[in-house]
N, C-alpha and C positions, 0 to 999 in steps of 0.2 A: 523804456526799454522793458522787455518781456523776461518778466521772470519766472522760472519754476519754482515751486515748492516741492519736498519729499518729504514724506510722511515715516519717522520710522519708530521702533519701539524705545519708550525714556528710559525704563528700566528692564533688568529681566534677562533671559537668556539669547534674544537676538541683538539688544541693544548694542554691548559692544562690538560684536561683529559686523553690525549694521555700519554705522559709524566707522569703525577701521575701512569697509571695502568703499567709502565713499569719498574720505579722506587719501586712502592710496591712488583712487581714481583722479586727484589731482585737484579737490575739491577744498576749500580752506575757510571755517566761517567765522564770526565772530559771535561770540556764546554771551548768552543775556544773562544775569541775574536769577533769572525766574526759571533758565535754563527749560523752556518752552517753545521759545520760537532764535532760532539760532542765524545770523543775516550773511548769505554768501559776499563772501571779499573777494575773489578772482573771477567767480563765474557770476553771473546772475542766477543762481539757485539757492533756496533758502530752505532750512530744516526745521521741520516743525516736529517735535516730541512729546508725544500721547502714549495712551494704554493701545497695546497690542490689538484687543478687540473695538477700537473708534478709528483703526486704518481705513479698514474697507467703507465704512461711511463716509470718512470723508471723501475716500476717492469716487465715492456713488455720488455724492452732493457736489462735487467741484470744490472744494474747496480746497485741496491740493492734487496737484496732476499725477505725482509716482508717489510709491510708497514700499517700503519692505516688510513684510507681511507673513507670518507661517501661511503656508496652502491650507493647513487645518484652520486657523483661524479665517484665512479670505474663505473658505467653502461654507462654512460655516452660516459668516455675515450674508455673504452671496443669497442662500436660500432663505435664510430669514426675510431680508429685503423680497426676494419674490414673491412672498407672503403678502406685500403690501403692493409691490411694481412689478407683477408676471415678467415684464421686459430687462430687468433691473441683469448688466451685466459685466463684468469686470475683463481687463485684459492683462494675461499674463505675458509680461518680455521677456522673463529671462529669471529661469532656476540658478542660486545661487552658489550651492553646494554646502550649504553648513547650517543649523539648526534641524537635523534629520531627528525625526520622531514617526512612532507608530499610532494611530488609533484602533485598538483593540476592543473585542469582546474578551470579555472573564466570565469564569462560571467558578461557585465554590470549588475549590483541588477537591473536593471526594466525588466530586459527580463526573459523569464519562459526555463527552460530548458526542453527541451525534449528531449534529447537523446545524444549522441557523431554525429549522423548525423545530426543534424543541422548544423554541423560545414563545411559540402562540399562546399566550393569553398570559403572560409572564409581564412580572414589572421587572423594566432596565433603567439604569440611574445612572445618570451622563450629563458632562457640562456642555456636549455637544449634541442639544434634542432633535435639530434639524438634520443634518449629518446619520445621526440612527435612525431618524422616521424614513431616510434613503436608503440606508442599508436595508430596512426591513420589508419594505415595499420593495425593494429588486430581488426577493428571495420570498416575497409574496405570503408574508410572513406580518399577522395583526401582533402587537402587545401594547403595554403600556409603559410609557414614557415617563420615569419621573424627572425633573431639570433639577442639580445640584448645582452651586456655585463651587464648590469646593466637597474638600474629604469624600470623596464620591465613592471610593475604596472601601469605607466603612459602611456601605448600606446596606450590602448583603446580612451582616452580621449585625447589625440594628434592625432588621427584619421588615426594613423598608424597600427592597427590591431583591430579588431572585439572583441576577445578572448585571453587569455593570459594561458600561463604553466609555473607557477613561485613554489618556495619553499612557506611551508605555516605552520606558527606555531600555534601561535595566533588569525590569521585572521585582526590582526588590520589595518596593512598596506591597504587591501586590502578595507575593508571597507572606509579610507580613502580616497579610490581613487573609490569608490563606486562600487564595484565588488563584486561577491559572489560566493566562492569557490562551485562547482556543481560534479564533480566526482573525484576519484582520480588516479593518473596517476602512482604515484609509493611511497612505503612505504620504509622509509630508516633508516636505522641506524649506529654508525660506526661498519666499520669490519678489521679484521685481515688479509690481503691477502699476497698469495704469489706467486712467480715469476716463469714463467715456467722455467725457466733455470734450469738445470738439479744439486744438489747436491752432494759432496761424502759425504761418507759415516758418517766421522767426523761432517760436518756439518748437516748432517740430526738428529742425537744424538741431537749435540745442540738446531735443532729448537724443538725436540720432547720434551727437559727438559724445553724449556723456553714457551712451550704450555702448557705444565703441570703447571706450574708455574702460567699463567695467569688464565687459570679455577681456582686453587686455590685461586688468589685473587677474581674471581667474586663471587665462591661460599660463602668464604668468609664473602662477603659485603653482603649476604642473611643471613646467620648464628647467633644464636645466643647462649651462654651457660648459661644453666639455670640449678640453684643450690636451693633445697629446705628440708625443714623438711616437714615428711609426717608420718600419723599413719599406724605401721606396716599393720594394715588389709586393710588399703584403697590404699595399693603400686600398686595393678592392675590398679586401677580408673584411680588412679592419672596417672599415664604413660602413659594409653590411651590419657588422655586429653594435653599433651607435643605434641604443631603442628611439625609435620616431624620428630619424633624422633624416634630411633630404640631403642634397647634395653638397659637404662638407669643405669648408674651403682650405685649400691645401697652401703649405709655403715650402717656398724650399728652406734647409738649413744652414746655416755660413760655414764651409768647410766640410761640409758631411753631402757630396753628392749624392749619397744611397739612401739618405733618411729624410722626413721631409717633417712641419709639423701640419697638426690636422686640428681645426676648429670646427666643432658641431653646436648645433640648436637643436636639442633632443626635448621633442615635444610629449617622451612617455617617461616616467620613473628611472631611475639609474639606480639599478641595485649593486652591491657588492660584486655579487655574482655578474653580473656585466664586466665590472674592472677587473674582475681576477679571470674574464675570458678577454679581455682586450689584452692583458699582460703576455698572458699565453702564446698570444697573439705574435707578439714582438714589438707590442705597445708598450714606453718609458714616459715615467713625466706627466702620467694624467693628472688632471685637475676637475675636477665638478666643481664649477660656479654657480649662486642662485641668478636668478633674472629678476630683477626688479620691477621693470616696465615693458610692456612686447606687444605691436601693433603686427598683424600680418599681413 
């Protein structure tokens, strides 16, 4: 039987969210003691738990067929791989809507940013040398790149760099080191990637099934099931107020010919303001329920 292997981060900011996504997609794993390889129990889909910067390499080498990794890591490792294999490529199947971050250019807070050209001839410290080089080339700027594996933000204060390119979330670390973010190099989130290695028909069907489930989980997370009672003569107005709903299900209420029950799947966020608007239009007994699973 054909089996798929999915690589995810074994620890770190994407690890728990990646595993949760797969489990909510109906995958169940027999967890090994070393926590590196988990066997798929209900579907022929196994899990590799590795360092995040190993995931692109495992995909490119065909060791695993799928991987969940940040776009920043995938693009950095892909650019690095192209230095050895110019035709290297990874396919991004789906953005996963978690793990958001930004790779930013930061300079000392007492400097004025006048544009990327001010970096000409300067030294930039970063853990992402390939993305930084691509950024500089895009702006036609030549600068020296100092590659560091950690503590990038202290490089300017040590005198080893004039500016940095680093991941930024809240900016607290930058401020603590008297730096400020001035330009975005890359906006990133977690994504599902596939290996360039060819799959047989059975594996392609399994991949398509898994992708449909993941998309269903994503859609369900944004979807609410709304139930309410409404005056029959206000049905059209109330239906139009339901955010992101198509044609609702309308049921007669026993003993109340002038009122109906309305059930609707709302694919947009349902705020308190929506409920208050519905109530003003005559709706009552309004319930908003989460959706656990969904297939369009």
